[in-house]
Structures are given as C-alpha cells and as structure tokens.
C-alpha positions as CSV (number, residue, x, y, z in Angstrom):
1,M,-22.0,20.4,-2.3
2,D,-23.6,22.0,-4.9
3,L,-21.1,20.7,-7.5
4,R,-20.4,21.5,-11.2
5,V,-19.0,18.9,-13.2
6,K,-17.4,19.8,-16.4
7,P,-16.1,16.8,-18.9
8,M,-13.0,17.1,-19.8
9,T,-13.6,15.0,-23.3
10,P,-15.9,12.4,-24.1
11,A,-13.5,8.9,-23.1
12,C,-12.7,10.0,-19.6
13,G,-11.5,13.3,-16.9
14,A,-13.4,16.0,-15.4
15,E,-13.6,19.3,-13.8
16,V,-15.6,19.6,-10.4
17,F,-16.5,22.8,-9.7
18,G,-18.0,24.0,-6.3
19,A,-16.2,21.0,-3.9
20,D,-14.2,21.7,-0.6
21,L,-12.2,18.6,-0.7
22,A,-11.5,20.4,3.0
23,G,-15.1,20.2,3.8
24,P,-16.2,16.7,6.4
25,P,-14.0,13.8,4.4
26,A,-16.7,11.2,4.5
27,A,-19.3,13.8,2.7
28,V,-16.9,15.3,0.2
29,A,-16.5,11.3,-0.3
30,R,-19.6,10.5,-1.1
31,S,-19.7,12.8,-3.4
32,L,-17.0,12.1,-5.3
33,R,-17.3,8.6,-5.3
34,P,-20.0,8.2,-8.4
35,L,-18.1,10.9,-10.5
36,L,-14.8,9.3,-10.0
37,L,-16.4,5.6,-11.1
38,R,-18.0,7.6,-14.5
39,H,-14.7,10.1,-15.1
40,G,-12.2,7.6,-14.1
41,V,-10.4,11.4,-13.1
42,L,-11.2,14.4,-11.4
43,V,-9.7,17.7,-11.4
44,F,-10.3,20.2,-8.4
45,H,-9.1,23.7,-8.7
46,E,-8.1,26.5,-6.3
47,Q,-8.2,23.8,-2.9
48,A,-5.8,26.2,-1.2
49,T,-7.5,25.2,2.5
50,L,-6.3,21.3,1.5
51,T,-3.4,20.6,4.0
52,P,-1.9,17.4,3.5
53,E,-3.7,15.9,7.0
54,A,-6.8,16.6,4.8
55,Q,-5.2,15.3,1.9
56,I,-4.7,11.7,3.9
57,A,-8.5,11.9,5.2
58,L,-9.9,12.5,2.3
59,A,-8.5,9.8,0.4
60,R,-8.8,7.4,3.5
61,C,-12.5,7.6,3.0
62,F,-12.4,5.7,-0.6
63,G,-10.1,3.3,1.2
64,H,-6.8,2.3,3.3
65,V,-3.6,4.1,3.1
66,T,-0.7,2.8,4.4
67,A,2.5,4.7,5.6
68,L,5.7,4.3,3.5
69,P,9.2,3.8,4.7
70,S,10.3,6.8,2.6
71,G,7.1,9.4,2.9
72,L,6.8,13.2,4.6
73,P,8.7,13.5,7.6
74,G,5.2,13.8,10.0
75,H,3.0,12.5,7.2
76,P,4.7,9.3,6.0
77,E,1.6,8.8,3.7
78,I,2.6,10.8,1.6
79,A,5.0,10.1,-0.9
80,R,6.7,13.7,-2.5
81,I,7.5,12.9,-6.3
82,D,10.3,15.8,-6.9
83,H,12.2,16.1,-10.1
84,G,14.4,18.9,-11.3
85,V,18.1,18.9,-13.3
86,D,19.5,16.6,-9.8
87,A,16.6,14.1,-10.1
88,P,15.1,14.1,-13.6
89,P,11.8,12.7,-14.0
90,T,11.4,8.9,-13.8
91,E,7.9,8.6,-14.8
92,N,7.2,9.8,-18.1
93,V,6.0,6.4,-19.7
94,W,2.4,5.1,-19.7
95,H,1.9,3.2,-16.4
96,S,-0.8,1.9,-14.0
97,D,0.5,2.4,-10.8
98,M,2.1,0.0,-9.3
99,S,0.4,-3.2,-11.1
100,F,3.5,-5.2,-10.0
101,L,2.1,-5.8,-6.8
102,S,-0.7,-8.2,-6.1
103,H,-3.3,-5.9,-5.2
104,P,-2.2,-2.5,-6.9
105,P,-3.8,0.6,-5.9
106,M,-7.2,1.5,-6.7
107,G,-6.8,5.2,-6.7
108,A,-4.7,8.3,-5.8
109,L,-5.1,11.3,-4.7
110,L,-2.2,14.0,-6.1
111,R,-2.2,17.2,-5.3
112,A,0.6,20.4,-7.0
113,V,3.1,21.7,-4.5
114,V,5.5,23.3,-6.8
115,L,5.0,23.3,-10.8
116,P,7.5,24.6,-13.5
117,P,6.4,27.5,-15.6
118,V,5.2,25.8,-18.7
119,G,5.0,22.4,-18.7
120,G,4.7,19.0,-16.8
121,D,0.7,17.9,-17.8
122,T,-0.2,14.4,-16.7
123,L,-2.0,12.9,-19.5
124,F,-4.9,9.5,-18.6
125,A,-6.1,7.0,-20.9
126,D,-9.4,5.2,-20.4
127,M,-8.8,1.5,-20.6
128,R,-12.2,0.5,-20.4
129,T,-12.9,2.3,-23.6
130,A,-9.3,0.9,-25.1
131,W,-11.1,-2.7,-24.4
132,R,-13.9,-1.0,-26.1
133,R,-12.2,-0.3,-29.3
134,L,-10.2,-3.5,-30.0
135,P,-11.6,-6.1,-32.4
136,D,-14.1,-8.3,-31.2
137,R,-11.9,-11.4,-32.1
138,L,-8.7,-10.0,-30.3
139,K,-11.3,-9.6,-27.6
140,E,-12.0,-13.3,-27.5
141,I,-8.1,-14.0,-27.2
142,V,-7.1,-11.7,-24.9
143,R,-9.7,-12.9,-22.0
144,E,-8.2,-16.0,-21.9
145,L,-4.8,-14.8,-21.4
146,S,-2.4,-13.6,-18.8
147,A,0.4,-11.5,-18.5
148,E,3.5,-11.2,-15.8
149,H,4.6,-7.7,-14.5
150,D,7.9,-7.0,-12.8
151,I,9.0,-3.9,-11.0
152,A,12.8,-4.4,-12.5
153,K,11.6,-3.8,-16.1
154,C,11.4,0.0,-15.5
155,A,14.4,-0.1,-12.7
156,P,17.7,1.0,-13.8
157,A,20.3,-1.9,-14.4
158,G,22.1,-0.9,-11.2
159,D,19.3,-0.4,-8.6
160,R,17.2,-3.7,-9.4
161,G,18.5,-5.6,-6.2
162,R,16.6,-3.3,-4.3
163,F,13.7,-5.0,-5.8
164,A,14.1,-8.4,-5.1
165,G,10.8,-7.8,-2.2
166,F,8.8,-7.3,-5.0
167,P,8.7,-10.8,-7.0
168,P,7.1,-10.7,-10.4
169,V,3.4,-11.3,-10.1
170,V,0.7,-12.0,-12.8
171,H,-2.4,-9.8,-13.6
172,P,-5.6,-11.5,-16.2
173,L,-4.9,-8.9,-19.5
174,M,-8.3,-8.4,-18.7
175,R,-9.8,-7.4,-15.4
176,T,-13.6,-6.6,-14.6
177,H,-13.8,-3.7,-12.3
178,P,-15.0,-4.1,-8.3
179,E,-17.5,-1.7,-8.3
180,T,-19.4,-1.5,-12.4
181,G,-18.6,-4.4,-13.9
182,E,-16.5,-3.2,-16.9
183,E,-14.3,-4.5,-18.4
184,I,-10.4,-3.6,-18.3
185,L,-7.6,-3.9,-20.7
186,F,-4.9,-4.9,-18.1
187,A,-1.4,-4.2,-19.9
188,N,1.3,-1.3,-19.6
189,P,4.6,-0.6,-20.9
190,A,6.1,0.1,-17.7
191,Y,5.6,-2.8,-15.8
192,T,3.8,-6.0,-17.9
193,T,6.9,-8.1,-19.1
194,R,5.5,-11.4,-21.0
195,V,2.3,-12.8,-21.7
196,V,2.1,-16.4,-19.8
197,G,1.6,-19.3,-21.7
198,V,2.9,-17.9,-25.3
199,P,5.8,-18.0,-27.4
200,E,8.2,-14.9,-26.9
201,A,7.6,-13.7,-29.9
202,E,4.3,-14.1,-30.4
203,G,3.5,-12.6,-26.8
204,A,5.7,-9.6,-27.1
205,A,3.8,-9.0,-30.4
206,L,0.3,-8.7,-28.3
207,L,2.2,-6.9,-25.7
208,N,3.0,-4.4,-28.2
209,R,-0.2,-4.1,-30.3
210,L,-1.9,-3.5,-26.1
211,F,0.2,-1.1,-25.2
212,R,-0.2,1.0,-28.1
213,M,-3.9,1.7,-27.3
214,A,-3.4,4.2,-24.5
215,S,-1.3,6.4,-27.1
216,V,-4.8,6.8,-29.0
217,P,-5.5,10.4,-28.2
218,E,-9.7,9.5,-28.4
219,I,-9.2,7.8,-24.8
220,Q,-7.1,10.5,-23.5
221,C,-7.7,13.7,-21.2
222,R,-5.0,15.9,-20.3
223,V,-4.3,17.7,-16.8
224,R,-2.9,20.7,-17.0
225,W,-1.7,21.7,-13.8
226,A,-1.9,25.1,-11.9
227,E,-1.3,26.3,-8.2
228,R,-3.9,24.5,-5.7
229,T,-5.0,21.7,-8.4
230,V,-5.3,18.5,-7.0
231,V,-6.3,15.1,-9.1
232,L,-7.9,12.2,-7.9
233,W,-8.1,9.1,-10.4
234,D,-9.1,5.3,-10.9
235,N,-5.8,3.3,-11.2
236,R,-8.3,0.5,-11.4
237,S,-9.5,1.8,-15.3
238,L,-6.9,4.4,-15.8
239,Q,-3.0,4.5,-17.4
240,H,-1.3,8.1,-17.2
241,Y,1.6,9.6,-18.2
242,A,3.6,12.3,-16.7
243,V,5.2,14.7,-19.5
244,A,8.7,15.4,-18.7
245,D,9.1,18.4,-20.8
246,Y,9.4,21.1,-18.2
247,L,14.1,20.5,-17.1
248,P,15.6,23.0,-16.0
249,A,12.5,24.0,-13.6
250,R,11.2,21.7,-10.9
251,R,8.1,20.0,-10.2
252,I,7.0,18.4,-6.9
253,M,3.7,16.8,-6.5
254,D,2.3,15.2,-3.3
255,R,0.6,11.5,-3.7
256,V,-1.1,9.5,-1.4
257,S,-2.0,6.2,-2.9
258,I,-5.3,3.9,-1.8
259,A,-5.1,0.4,-1.4
C-alpha cells in the first residue's frame, strides 16, 4: 500500500491515507503495525468497504479475537456500543480497556455505524508521554509500586453482583511495552482502586496525581468521527475518553477487541 501518514499531535495519533482496510488482512496489518507502535492510534477515513467480516479478519492479524456472549448476532466477535436517550453513554471517563483483567487487550478496532449530527468525539491520551513527564523522583517511587484494578469501581451499585467472576487484579504502576520496550504509566480512574502496600490516604493522593496526567492536553489527540471512519489503537500505550455530549442523538460503534 502507498500510505500517507499525517500526525495529529506531537504526542500521539495519526491519520492514515491510502489504506484499504478491507484488503488482504495480513498484508494490511504488516503495513500498519509499525505505525501503530509509533503513533498509538491510527485513524482511517472513507472505509466504505470494511464489512464486519473484514473488520474481524484484520483484527485477528494483530492478535487473538474472542467471541463474546453479548456479541452481534452472526458476528459474536463484535461488541456493539449503542448509546442514546434510553441507554446513556458510560465511557466518558479516562480508561484503558479492561485493565481489570490479568491480561488486558492489546488494542481495538472501532468502526462508526451511526453518528450524532455533532459531538461524540473520542479523546486519546498517550501514557508513554505521561510517564516521561513525571518528575524523576516520582518515577523512582512509582517504579516500585503496584495497584489494584477492579471492574466494580465503575459498575452501578445494583449491577456489581454481575461481576463476581472478575475479582480485582494487580498490575505494576509502570508497565513496559512488550514490543517497543517503552515505559508506560498504567493507572486509570475507571478501574484503578488502590496502591498495594501503601496507606489508604497516601495511596489515594498518589493515584489522583497519576490520574490527572491523562487530562493534560499536551499528551492527547482528538478523533472527530465521520461516516465510514475506523480507528485502531494500542490499548497498552493509551487511555481514551468517549465524549458524552450528543444526547438526545444516538451513537453506535462496532468494536473488536484484540487480546
């Protein structure tokens, strides 16, 4: 493929032109992987030929894809994220997808299905850059610490019983990217609950400071969705925030998570 890459910000994100995501999936993935590792999130426009089958096939070339009990009929690997007046959005918090798992997804491929007339953008924050921006003394402290991640933190009180199969897990606060070796700040306000082995008040103060790093504009990019837009991101390196500013309009996205 003859690709043209336009960085979105100095920190992260790139628009990729000339890519046909419905092409031979293995060849497409080979072309995109180095760009994904560099920019963290890739945005593709005018992908009219990307069918659900092609979306799943491309995702599989980056890693294992699992069928979901609540997946789309006929395409159980696809999670449909459908929000409107009857199902208000819930992803408007900085998070790394499924960090409450012992092995969170490496990334995701997200396709716009129905968009509001205006709004519904997605923000991404580069947690590699967030780590580099921490003071050296704080890095020394954080390197030695781990934190607990729990799905129940973001669950409505009445639904917490549904998540009994997902006990809290512990991850280092600084993770190393398995492909690039980059150091990454790994704490998010959606799922990270406490610092292990640190007094509660002290740990909460530290987490609040680390959570704020994602909200720094200098480490962010913003995706403005359009019809036929598709986004691929590295969940190991980035957090994201789906802006919930579009009600009473409706927003439908199809996501394939990559193990």
